[in-house]
N, C-alpha and C positions, 0 to 999 in steps of 0.2 A: 362502426356503430354496434355490431354484434359483440365485439370485444368489450366495449364500454358497458353494454347491458349485462354481460356476464360478470364484470367487476362489481357493478352495483348489486346484482343478485347475491354475490358472495358476501359483500359487506352487509347486506340486509340479513342474511342468515347468521352472520357473526355478531352483529350489534343490536338487532331488534328482536325482542321477545314478543311474538304476535299473540293477539287475543285467541283464546281457545286452542292453544298449541303448547307443545312441550319442547324438550331438547333432544336432539338437534332440531331446530325449527324447519320443518318442511312445508309449513302452511302457506308461505308466500310464494305463489307461482306468478304473481303479478306485482310489479312495482308501478304505481300510477304516477304519471307526470303532469297531466293536465286534464281539465274538464270543460265542456261547453254544452249548455242545454242539458239534455238527458244523457249525454255521451261522455265517456272518459277515454283517455289514451294512455297506454303504458309506455315504458321506456324503449320498447322495440317498435313503436309506431302502430301497434294494433289498437283498433277502436272497438269499444263495447258500449251498448246501451245499458246504463246502470238501472236495472230493474228493481233495485233495492234502495235507491237514493242514498248510497253510502251504507248507513245503518239505520234505515227508516227515517232519514232526517233532512236530506237536501231538497226540501219541498219546492222551492222556487227554481231549482235547477242550478247548474254550474255556470261560472263565468259572468256573474252579475257584478259589473263594475260599480254600480251604484251602491252596493253593499260594502265593497272594499273602500269606496270613497267615504261612506258614512263613518267607517271605523277610522280612517286616516284623519278626517277632519276633527273627530272627537279627540284622537290621540294628540294632535297638534295643540288643540285648545286646552285640554285638561286630561292628561293620560290616565290618572288614577286618583281616587280618593275612596277610602273604605266607607261603608255604610254605617259606621258608628256615628257619622254625621249624614248630611244629605247631599245629593247632587241632582242637577236638572234632568239628565237622561233617565235616571231611575224613577223620578216623579212622573215624567211624561209617559214612560212605558207603563207605569201602574195605571194611569188614567186610560191609556189605550187598551190595556188588557181588560179593565172593567167594562169598557165599551163593548168589547168582543164577548165577554161573559154575560153581559146584560144583567149585572148584579152589583152588589156592593161588597167588595172584597179588599183586604189589605194584603200586600205581597212581601214575602221574605225571599230574597234572591240568593241563589247559590250557583253551582257550576254544572250539575248533572242531575239526571232523573233520580239516581240513587239517593243523592243528597236531599233532593226535594222531598222524597218520601220519608227519609230519616227525620227531617224537620216536622213533617206532618205527624209522625208518631209522637215526637216529643211534645208538640203543641196539644195533641189530643189528650195525652195523659195529664199534662199540667192543667189543661182546661177543666177536666173533671175534678182534679185536686182542688182547684180554686173555687169550684162550684159546690164544694162540700161532699164530693163523692170520690174519696181517695182509692176506693177498692176497684174502680174502673181502670184496668190496665191491660186488658186482653184485646187482641185484634183478630178479626175474622177475614180470611182470604180464601181463594179457591185453588184447588190443585190445577196444575198446568199454567197458572198465571205467572207472570214475571214482573218483579217490582224493583230489581236492582241487585248490585253485587256487594254492597257494604253489609255489615253484620246484621243490622236490623232489617234492611230491605231484602236481603237474601233470606232471612227468616220468614218474611211475608211471602216470598216467592214460593209457589207450589210446584217446584220442579226438583225432585229428589236428586237427579243426576248433577245438578248445579251445586248442590249442597254437600254431596258426599266428600268426606275427608276434610271438610271445613267445620263440621259441627263439634261441640255444641255452639249454637248461634244464640241470638238474643231470645230470652224466654217470652212466653205469652202470645205466640202466634199460632192460630188454629186454622184448619182448612176444611173446606167442604168440596164435594164434587162440582166440576164446572158444568155450565150449560153447553152441552155438545149436541147441537141439533142434528148432525149427521147420524149420531148413535142414539137418537131419541127412541124410547120404547115404542113399539108399534101401536100399543093400546092408548097412547096419549097423543092428542093433537097438539100443535105448537103452543096454543094458549094454555092448555092444561099442563104441558111440560114446563112452560115458563113459570107458572104458579108453583109447581112442585120443586123446581130448582131454587126458587126464592124461599120456599118452605124449609129447604135444607139449612139455609142460614138461620131462619127463625128457630128451628129445632135445636141447632147448636147453641144459640144464645140462651135458650131455655135450659138446656142441659148444664151449661156453664154458670148459670144464674145471671140474669140481665144486669144486675148491679155490679158485675165484675167486668163487663165488656165495654171497652172504650169506643171502638170504631170498627166499621167494615171498610176494607179497601178493595177496590176492583177497577179494572179497565172496562170501558164500555164494550169493547171487543177484546177477548184474549188474543194477543198478537203473537209474540214469540213462542207461545205454547202451541200454536197450530191454527191461528185464525179461526177461533171458535166464536161464532156469531149467535148471540142469545135471541130468543123470541122477543117480539116487540114489547110484551107486557112484563118482561123480567125486571128491568131496572126500576120502573115505577113501583113494582111490588116490593123490591128490596128497599127502596127509599121509604115506603110506607111502614115497613117492618122496623127500620131504624128509628123512625119518628115515634113509633109505638113504645119502643123500649128505651128511649133516651140515648140511643147509640149514634155517634157521628158517622156520616158517610163521606169517605175519602174517595174521590174519583181520580185515578191515575190516567192523565191525558198525554203522557210523554210521547206516545206514538199516535194515538187516535186524534190528538188535537191538531190545530192549525191546518184544517182543511182535508186531512187525510181521508176521512170517510164521508166527505161530502157536506159537512157543516163546519162552522168555525171550530167548535169543540164537539167531540164525539157524543157527550152526554146530551147535547142539544137535540140529537136525533131521536132521543127517547123522552124528551119533555120533562127532565128532572133538574133540580137545582141542588148541587152538592153543598155540604158544609165546608169541605176543603177540596181544592183542585190542585193537583201537581202537574207540572209541565216542564218540558225541556226540548231537545232535538229541534223540531220545526219552529220553535220560537225565534231562532235566528237562521233557520235553514242550515244550521251547522257551520255557518261562516265564522262564528265565534262562540266559545263555550258560555252557556247561560242556562239557568233553570229558575223556576219560581214556585213557591208554595203559596197559593191563594187561600186565605181564610176569611170566612164570613165575618161581618161586623159584629155579630153576636159573640163569636169566639174572640175576636180581637179585643173587644171591650172588657173581656174577663181578665186581661193582662194590664188593666189600668191601675191596679193597686200599688201602694207605695211601700209595701212590706219588702223585707230583704230578698225573699225568694219569689215574689209575685211577678217579676218581669221574666221575659224569655231570655235565659242565659245561654245564648248561642251566638257565635260570631264566625264570620267567614271572610277571609282576607280578600278573595277575588270575586265573591258573590256580588252580582249587580255591578260588575266592572263597567265604567262609563262607556267604553267602546262597544262592549257587547250590548248594552242597553240601546245605544244609538243604532246599531245594526238591527236589533229586534224591531225597533220602531219603523225603520225603513223597510224591513222585510214584510211587516204587516201591511204597510202602505202598498207594496207591490201586490200582495195577495188581494187587497181590496180593488186596486186599479184594474187588475187582470182577471178579477172574479175567479180566483183559483179554487176556492172551496166549491163553488158552483160547477166549475169545470171538472173538478174531481168527481163530483156526482154524475155528471153527464158522461164523461169518458169511461168511468168505472162501469156504468150500466152497459155501455157499448162493448167494452172489453169482455164482460161476463157473457153477454149474448154471443159474441164471437167465439168464446172458449167453450160454449155449451156442448159443442160436438166432441170435445175431449172426453166427455163422460161416456161415450160409446166404446172407448178403449177398455179392454178387460183389466188393465192395471190402474185405472182411475176410478176411485170410489165416489169422489165428490169434488165439485168445483164451486167455490163459494167466495163471496166478497161483498164489500160495501165501499162505495167510492173507489179510490185507487189503492185498495188493500184487498189482496186476493190470495186465497189458499187453494192448492190443488192436492187433495189427499190421495196418495198412492196406496193401493191395496194389492195383496197377492191373490185375493179371491173376493169377488163382489158380494156374493150372498152372505158370507160370514163376516165381511168387512175386516178380515184379518189384515193388519198393517203390512205393507210391502217391506222387503228386506232393506237394510242399509245400502246394500250394493245397488239395488234398483234405484233408490233415491239419488245416490251419488252419480249413477250413470245418467240420469235425467239432467241433473244440475250441470254435469260436465258436458253433456251434449249441447245444452243451451250456450255454455261459455264458448265452445268451439265454433258456434255459429254467430258469436258476437253479442250474446245477451247474458248479463249477470243476474241470476236469481238467487234466492236464499232458501234455507230449509230450517226446520225447528230442531237443530241438533242439540244433543246433551240436555234434554228436558225431562220427559217422563219415560222410564224404561219401556220399550216396546212400542212407543207412539211417536217416534221421531221420523214420521213418514209424510210430512206435509211440506210441499214446495211453496215458497212464499214470494209474493210480488208486492212492491210498494214503490213504484217509479215516481220521479218528480212530477208534481201536479201540472207543470208547464209543458209537458211533452207534446209533440206535434201530432197531427193526424198520421203522418208517415211513421212516426215512432210507435204509435198505437198499433198500426198494421204490422210493423216489424215484430213487435212483441207476440202478437197472435200467431203469425206465420212461423216464427222461430219455435214457439212452444209446440205447435202441431208437428213440425218436422222432427224435433227432438224426441217427441213422444213416439213417433214411428219407429225409432231405433230400439225402443225397449222391447224385450221379449213379451210374448202374449200369454205366457203361462207362468204360474208360480214356480214350477219346477225349473224352468229356464232361468229365472231371475235369482235363484238362490245358489 
């Protein structure tokens, strides 16, 4: 068995270029063979609780035979047809998504969150063109936010380290500081800080001229950039600003959606209705690739013209694949039957309470979260909030893995601020799983040095 594992590892290094790695690839220290519930097993038989749901996406957990069965039954019945025409799973899924969004949206399907955002940008620009405002082509995003790896989505991303050596990217993407409640100025209470962060967006719109701005794009919570949770009044204030200036609001729900932060979609926690919603990952719990760009009826109807360029000229071979749509429908039924969004809210609150004692450690600056989305910000010194060294963060992540817990970190985002350890476990995790996460984090933290000098 050991020899077999070594052979697989060697082939892995030879044939697979891993995400976020170079040559020779030393990134893959694990080759995963199977999963069950919140747990994964590698080719050597080691089990780990997957505290990141793969890549923020296996929301209902591993080993759901009913999802495999839904894909199988659809593949047998009708394995593929492009959405240049229609098919029943895409229609049924659109109806289900509208039910979850509690709105009236039309859906353009694709394969990934990056693609969903690319479509949102094209739709927003064309919408303004067809409304007689062709000068509206700019997009406002936030620093530290992540919106994808394609050239437009990466331009929207506010993480300079992800962009370096790939620029110039798509033009027209502008950025403002993010709402970072941990680093909120002392003189501002949370509500005042929320208003001020929203005002950053308004000021940028004014400086750029409102008639040139097409849309604002944001995640309800900045996820990959460090789990930055805004004050409760921030999103409503941004929505009001967008409406005042005729700017569309695109909400990126690729991670925050499908129960992750305790509601069906993250923006519902803040009581707003976006013009465009992008989604992926948890839509199928990653059992099959699928994403969707939801556009309001007002926007959709702007594409009703018969002129040569008035339709959306975008096509995607595998977008809305019948099997993926069938999986998504069944996945959402599971979430409803097992009340997983509500469970996320409940277990997330308990996990945060359990982890509150981590804040007593001199290397922990902040522990924050909403639902089953948690960030632990490591610092080298509490008073100054100076970010911990990469070595300290790596030691914490490694310590968790040695004890059987996979956690993430916000690597290669903003220079000097890659110091947040992240958690996004399956929403279906058990009571025992929750206890294991808490105990493992505490024990792994005990191994960290207690002074900045020792950690560097």
